[in-house]
N, C-alpha and C positions, 0 to 999 in steps of 0.2 A: 439495560445497558447496551445490548446489541442493537436496539431500535433507535438509539440516539444518532443524530447526524453530527458530523464535525461542523463547527461554526465557520461561517465564511469570513474571509478578511474584509474589513471595511473598505468600500470603494471611495476614493477621493472625488469630490465634485469637480467636474470639468467645465469651466466657464466658457470654453471655446465651442462647446456643443449645445445646440438648443435642446431644451427639455421637451419631452413628449416624443411622439412617433415621427415627427417631421413630415407628416402627410399634410397636404393642403386641407384645411378645414378641421384637422384633428387638434388634439390638445397641444398647444405650443407651436403648431405648424403655421405656415404662411396662410393667411386668410385672404381670399379674394375680396376686392372692394365691392361694395354693394352696386349692383348693376340693375338699372330699371328694366322691367319686363318688356320684351319686344312685343309689338302689336302686329297682327297679321295685316299686310298691306291690302289684301283683297277684301277683308272684312271691313276695314276702315273706309275704303272708297268702293262703293258697291258697283260703280260703272266700269271699274277696272276688271277686265276679263283675262282669262288664261287661254292663249291660242297657240297651238303647236307650230303654226306657220310663222310666228313672230320670234325669230331667233334672238333678236336684241332683248326682248322682254324675258326670255328664258336664261340668258347668260348669268344673271346673279345667282341662279339656282344650280349652276353647274361649275365645278372647280376647273382649274386650268388643266388638270389631268383627265377631266371628263367625268368625274364622279358627281352624283347628285348630292347637293348639300343637305344635311339633315335638318329637321325642323327646329331643333334646339339652337342651331346656329343661324338659320335664315329667319326664324321668328314667325313663320306661317303657322296657321292652326292646322289641326289634323285633317280636316275636310279639304282645305285648299292644298295641303301638301300632297294628298293623294292625287288631286287633279294635276298639280305641277309635275309630279312624278310620271303620270301617264302621258302628259304632253311632251316631256323630255324624251321618253321612250319612243313615242310616235315620231317626233322630229328626228331622232337618231335613225329610225328604220327608213325614213324618207330622205336621209342624207342631208338634212338641214343642219343638224348638229353632229359633231364627230363623236364616235364612241370613245376614242382616246386621242392623245396627242400624237403627232407624227414623229417627233424627235425622241430619241432614246436617252 
């Protein structure tokens, strides 16, 4: 008798709330639409090179705040992401690319 728990009151269904955790990709959550896999630009066109002196070519791999864009966003492969990362760092140290933005 002492081990028994009191029964819980029945919870009414709430139609205004989604079922599940509400997490993206979880049960009942918002699912992202299917997105085609990004292909590395440098693997696709072999003659395209990564040069630290070409600031215009490195711009898509640096955010407006000056951070290096991760490979899941940019779509580059691991090999070329390392090269891009080193090129951006080299361009920063030679003042070709800024470390951060000047405005606060």
